N, C-alpha and C positions, 0 to 999 in steps of 0.2 A: 489590487489596490496597487496603483501605481507607487515605483519607488520615489521619496521624497530628495528631489534633484533641486539646487537652487537655477534660476534661467541662465540666460547668456546675458552679459552685462552686470550680472551681480559683482559687487565688492567687498571682499573678505579680510579679514586677518586670521592667519594659519597659525596654530601652535606655537609660542614661541616669536612668533614671527614681529615685527616690526616695520613693515612695509606693507601697504594696502597690495592685494592682487585682484586684477579684475578676469571673473571666467569668460574665454572665449570658443572652449568647447567641452564638450561633456562625451564620453564614451570613447575615449581617444586609445587606439590599439597603435603599440609602437615597441621598437625594439630595444629592451633594456640596455643601456651600456653596460651595466655592472654584470649581466648575465648572458648578454647576447641573445636572450628569448624574447619573443613575443610576449608583452603583457599589455594589461588595457588599467586604466586610472578613469574615476569618476570625471574628472575634470581638467583640462587644462589652463591655464591660467598665463597672464604677463604683469609685469609691476603697472602702477597704477600711480599718477596719471601719463606716464610715459611712452605705454603702449606695445605692439607687438615687435620681439625684438628674436628673431630665430635663432640669436646664440643665448638669449635667456629666458626659455618659454619652462615654466612652472607645471609640473603634474603632481596634483595629489587627488585625496579622495575625499568623501564626507566628515569620514572621522579627525582628518587634520582641520577641518575646520575651527577655529577658534571664537569669533564674533563675523557676524554678518553686518555690515556697514550700511549695505543698499541692496536690494532686492530688485533684478531685472525685472521687464516687461513679462505679463504671465497673463495670455488669452487664451482662446480656445485651442490655437494651433499648438503650443505651449502644453497643453492638456495632451491631446495626442499626442506629442513625440514622447510623454513622459509612459504612454501606454505602450507605445512602441519600441521604448526604450526598454520596459521590462522584457516585453516578449525578445528581445533582440539578447539581452544579459542572459536570458535562461537556456538560450541554444549556443550561447558563445563559449567554445571552445579553449579558451585562452584565459590563462590565470588570471585575477587581479593581482597586482603589484599592491605589495604591502610596504607604505612610507612609514617610517618612524621620525 
């Protein structure tokens, strides 16, 4: 069964958040600034409606989402992505960043 990830373009509120976040990436592997180690998160987002700003990228996980405002496009390509994402995540040797 495929992981339940929101599609690109979805807009959400994070827990205790006051600004809308648009999902612009999924399965993002990056160097954590706090630990200087490689980690991954379910999502990468930007503030909506202002868009991508490299100095204000937001990394978060499914469990950090409080409310879905809008769901992005879901088609057969999205279904295939989710299938491949499951396989990628199972083989990944990078820990998932816990965001509180």
